[in-house]
C-alpha positions, -999 to 999 in steps of 0.1 A, spaced: 454 -91 204 436 -123 211 467 -143 203 489 -122 226 466 -124 256 459 -161 251 496 -170 251 503 -147 280 476 -163 302 474 -199 292 510 -210 283 530 -230 308 558 -211 326 585 -236 316 581 -229 278 581 -191 280 618 -188 273 615 -205 240 613 -188 206 576 -195 198 564 -178 230 588 -148 226 576 -144 190 540 -145 201 545 -116 225 567 -96 201 540 -98 174 512 -92 200 531 -62 213 518 -42 182 481 -49 192 480 -21 218 496 6 197 473 -3 168 443 -2 191 452 33 202 461 43 167 427 32 154 409 50 183 427 81 172 415 75 136 379 72 146 383 104 167 395 121 136 365 109 116 342 122 144 359 156 144 357 159 107 320 151 107 314 176 135 333 203 116 309 199 87 277 203 108 288 224 137 304 259 131 310 266 168 345 253 179 336 250 216 306 227 207 329 205 187 354 204 216 326 194 240 316 166 216 352 153 215 354 156 253 322 135 257 337 108 235 368 106 256 348 106 288 326 78 274 357 56 267 371 63 302 338 54 318 337 22 298 373 15 310 361 15 347 331 -6 339 354 -30 323 376 -32 354 346 -36 376 333 -65 354 367 -82 357 365 -79 395 330 -94 395 341 -122 372 369 -132 395 345 -138 425 354 -152 451 390 -143 445 385 -105 440 416 -83 438 402 -48 443 435 -33 431 424 -44 396 397 -17 398 422 11 396 446 -6 371 455 17 342 446 -6 313 446 3 277 410 17 277 420 40 306 449 53 286 427 56 255 401 76 273 425 101 289 445 104 256 413 112 237 405 139 263 440 154 259 437 153 221 401 167 221 415 203 217 422 194 181 384 198 175 388 236 180 406 238 147 399 232 110 414 204 90 450 216 87 451 229 123 437 197 136 464 176 118 492 199 131 478 198 166 477 160 165 512 155 150 529 181 173 510 167 203 520 131 195 557 140 189 557 161 221 543 132 242 569 108 227 598 133 232 591 140 269 583 104 279 619 96 290 620 129 310 587 121 327 598 86 335 629 98 353 613 125 375 613 120 412 578 105 419 582 101 456 551 114 474 530 113 443 499 91 446 506 58 429 475 61 407 486 95 393 520 80 385 505 50 368 484 72 346 514 93 335 544 71 333 560 36 336 585 52 360 613 30 370 593 -3 368 588 -24 338 552 -14 334 539 -48 324 502 -47 320 499 -9 323 494 17 297 504 52 309 498 84 290 535 89 282 543 76 257 511 57 247 490 88 240 513 95 210 497 66 191 462 83 195 477 115 182 492 99 152 459 81 145 440 113 148 462 129 122 459 99 99 421 96 104 417 133 96 436 130 63 419 97 53 385 113 59 392 143 37 408 123 9 387 120 -23 381 85 -35 399 89 -68 431 99 -49 430 72 -22 455 49 -40 480 78 -40 474 84 -3 481 47 5 513 49 -16 524 79 5 514 60 36 538 32 27 567 56 19 562 75 51 558 42 71 591 29 59 608 63 65 595 63 101 606 27 108 641 33 94 645 66 111 634 52 145 657 23 141 686 45 132 682 67 162 677 37 185 710 23 174 731 55 180 757 50 207 747 83 223 715 100 233 701 134 243 684 116 273 704 107 304 683 75 307 657 58 286 642 23 283 636 13 246 606 -9 254 588 15 277 596 52 271 618 54 240 607 79 213 624 57 188 600 28 195 570 51 192 582 63 158 589 27 146 554 16 157 538 46 141 555 37 109 543 1 112 508 13 117 509 33 85 523 3 66 496 -20 80 469 6 71 481 6 35 484 -32 35 448 -36 48 435 -13 21 454 -32 -6 441 -65 7 405 -53 10 403 -34 -22 422 -56 -46 426 -91 -31 394 -102 -14 369 -77 -29 334 -71 -16 317 -97 6 318 -110 41 351 -106 60 357 -122 94 383 -95 101 358 -67 94 333 -85 115 356 -85 144 365 -48 137 329 -37 138 326 -51 174 362 -44 186 352 -31 220 329 -60 227 355 -86 215 381 -70 236 359 -70 267 347 -106 264 379 -122 254 399 -106 282 373 -118 307 376 -153 293 414 -154 291 423 -136 324 392 -142 345 383 -173 365 358 -185 339 382 -212 326 407 -215 355 421 -250 348 440 -241 317 457 -210 331 495 -214 327 489 -250 319 491 -254 281 519 -263 258 527 -241 227 507 -263 203 477 -265 227 478 -227 232 478 -222 195 448 -244 192 431 -225 220 438 -192 202 421 -205 170 391 -217 190 388 -184 209 391 -164 177 364 -184 161 342 -180 191 347 -142 189 339 -142 152 307 -162 160 297 -138 187 303 -108 164 282 -124 137 254 -131 161 255 -96 175 254 -79 141 226 -102 130 206 -93 161 212 -56 155 201 -59 119 169 -77 129 161 -51 156 167 -23 131 144 -39 105 117 -44 131 120 -7 141 118 3 104 87 -17 98 71 -5 130 78 32 122 67 28 86 34 12 96 28 39 122 35 66 96 11 50 72 -17 49 98 -11 86 106 -12 94 69 -45 76 63 -61 92 94 
């Protein structure tokens, strides 16, 4: 994600047709689907925990709705902060831009109905919902949108445009649905069977990638018109498979390669929202205006490394501060309890 945004904002225009830049955007193109997929996984974790402590389905649904509404509120705060950061060159249209957090929040609201069901029903709801979103995306894109408010269209579809920098519900909400199903299964899996689950994740991941590629290469289609890079169900299936492969790869690396201990990747992951917020403001805002679209490929690569290191440092500092604050609170409450007990 950091690499994709840095190259997109800081690389010179005259080197963007070359292989290195194209490769950077191709690899970085997986960042958004993975972000949405992981948001779905955490939503699945939350629903599973809610099911254990709350027997009333409507209460669990309200809890999931609040989570989606919270993310949507954060999305608009993020857009507002970007406008403030761009003073004095404020583009107020940025305030209503449908960015990935907007899509994430609305998608979580749509998938919140899964909280009404138990484990199996939740997984079915998520998978069917994700496949449904992917399947109708080309149909939604080719509807007649004349007379529809632009903001509504941007929330629902890419339409006839290329959709660069926007994340509409169709088809991007499908990644949240797939993540919700995966998170629900991961949360329920016993530790001694986790290796087997990751093996199935690899097999299913490869199956999805090859299936999506097969259908994308067919000379005919059930759709009258579709764009592979914006609304194709095949691309959604391929990226869903890649997400499952990466999930298994991350488990293999964490469990058997690096072992316990500090991890810079986990440190970034624990502060993913803050890292996203800060690095986007730095890369796209006017904080560092002189290097926008001014760097060569080697210098952009170096800037990516520096920015990533800065985000790791920020995350380490934030986690340290949270730990210190938690320890102070623990000491204070312990001391207060001891005074009450002696009294």
